C-alpha positions, 0 to 999 in steps of 0.5 A: 091961475093953476100953474101946476104941471099936469101929469098922467098916472104913469108919468107920476110913477116914472118920476117917483121911481127916477127920484128913488134911484141913487146918484150914479157917482161914476158919471157925476162930476162933483168937482164941477160944482162951485158950491163944493169948492167954496169954503164954509163961512165963519158962522160955525166958528161963532156959534160955540161963542154964542152958545157959551154967552147964552149959557152964561146969561141963563145961568146968571138969571137963574143964580140971581133969581131974576126969573122968579119974580112971583113971590 
């Protein structure tokens, strides 16, 4: 079943041209967007810790030579 909305060539061109227009900041109301008010979750605080732990693990594997089991 085809659920794609069929558009004429003119409608497609109009849609593309409307998408290319920049947002009008005078009429937009970003303060009314709830996601703009929401504080970010704690993932950005945990990410550096995860990177450091992974770096220590990789360094340990390289130093101890566990990755070189071929000989």
